[in-house]
N, C-alpha and C positions, 0 to 999 in steps of 0.2 A: 555649163550643163544645167538644164532645167531641173527644178525641184521635182522630185517624184516621191511617191510612198515607198518605193523600193530602191535599194542600192544596187551596186554592180551593173551599171549601164541600163537601168529600167527593166532588168529581167525580173520575172515573177518571184514571188517569195520563196518558192520551193527551190528554183535554181540558184537564187542567192544564197539560200541556207546550204545547199550542196557545195557551192564554191567556198563558202565560209568554213565549212568543216575541214576542207583540205588546207593544211597549214600554208604551204607555198603559194597557192592561188589567193588565199586570204591576205598574205603579206603583200604580194605584188599588186592585186587589185585594189587594196586598201590605200596603198600609196598613190596609185594611178588616179583613184577617185578624188583624193585630196588635192593633187596637183591640178586636176581639171576644175576643181572648185576655186582654185587660185589661192589655195592655203599652202604656200611653199614651205614654210617652217614645219607645218603639221605633216607634209609629204615626206620631208627629209627624216623627221622623227620616226615616222612609220617605216621608212627604209631601214633604219638602224635599230629600232626597238620593236618592230611589228611582229617579229616571229616568237615572242615569248608571252608575256603577260597580257599584252595588247591583243594578241590573237585570242586568248581565252575570254577577255572582256568583249571583244567584237562577236564571238560566237554566242555569248549570253545575250547580247543586245540584239543580234540578228534573230535569235529564237523569240525573244520577248516582243520586239516592236518592228522588226524587219528592216532595220537600219544599223550601219556600223556605228560605233562609238565616236563621238567627236569631243576631244578634250581641249584642243588648242584651235582657236579660230584666227591664226595668224598665217 
C-alpha cells in the first residue's frame, strides 16, 4: 500500500475520522491496514487488543495527525 497522508485506504481525513470513531470499524480496519503494510505481528495484536485502549489511542492520533497509531513495526 502506498504511503499517504491519510489512513483507512486513502479516504479523506473526515471519512477516516468517522470510521475511527466507530469502535468495530476502527478495530477491523486498523488490523487490515497493518496486514496490508506487511506488519503481520502488528495486525495480529490489533485483532486481539485493538478493541480497547488501542482504539482510544487510535482515535486521538486520528484527530491529531490523521493517521492511526503505529507501535510495532514487525
